N, C-alpha and C positions, 0 to 999 in steps of 0.2 A: 448250965444252955443257955444255948447263942437263940437269941430273938430274931424272928422277919418281921419288920413290924410297917404296916403301913399307916399314916399320920395325911390328914383331912385338914389345911386351914377354914378356921370356923369362917373368913369371915371373905372366904371368894373359892374361887373351885381349885385350887392349887395342889397338889398329889405330891407324899414325901415317902422313893423307899427305902425303910435301912437298911443296919444291921447290927446291935449291940450282944452285951450279957446283962448290962445292970435299964433291965424297960424303965419303971418308970422315971431315973433317973435321968437318960437320955431323951425321955418326953418333956420334964422340965428343960429340962438341958436346951432345948425346941422355945419350949411356949420364954422361956431367958432372955432369948434373941440371946442365947452363946456363937450357934452353930450360924457363917456365914450366907449359907446359901438361905436357909428357911429365917432369919430376922424376916425380913420382907416385907415378909405374908404371913405370918404368924396374928393369933392363937392358933396351934395348930389340939386337933385332938385326934386321940390314939383310936381309926374304926378299926383294922380289926391286926390281931396276930399269930406268931406260926411256934413256935417253940423247937428246939431242932439236942441233937443229943452232940452230933456232931458241928463241929465248924465246917466244916469242908463243903458237907449238902449243904447249913445257914448259907455262906459265902451263893457255892450253883443259884439256890431259888432266890438270894438276894435280882443274880444277876439277870437268875433266868424275868425275875417282877421288867428289869429296866431297861427290859427287850422290845419288840412289837410287840409279838401272843404273846406279850409275861406282860405290859397296860390293856391287851386285848383281854386273855384269862382275865384281870384281877375286876375292871367293870365291868364283868358279865359277873363276872365269879364268890366278887366279896366283896 
């Protein structure tokens, strides 16, 4: 499975959108400070995730969530 996830920093109002094949490991990696982009805003909690059987669709949805209309969609519905 391919997962698109939205993480939210516990101590602030920061969000992260990403894609992974191993969701638990990826969240642990973010919380351990191993991801340069998110290390300064942790710890993180998983807000939501969607599972895709097709990697191309997962990539497409991740890119959508990172766009302006995708951020608005996520803020309103997820």
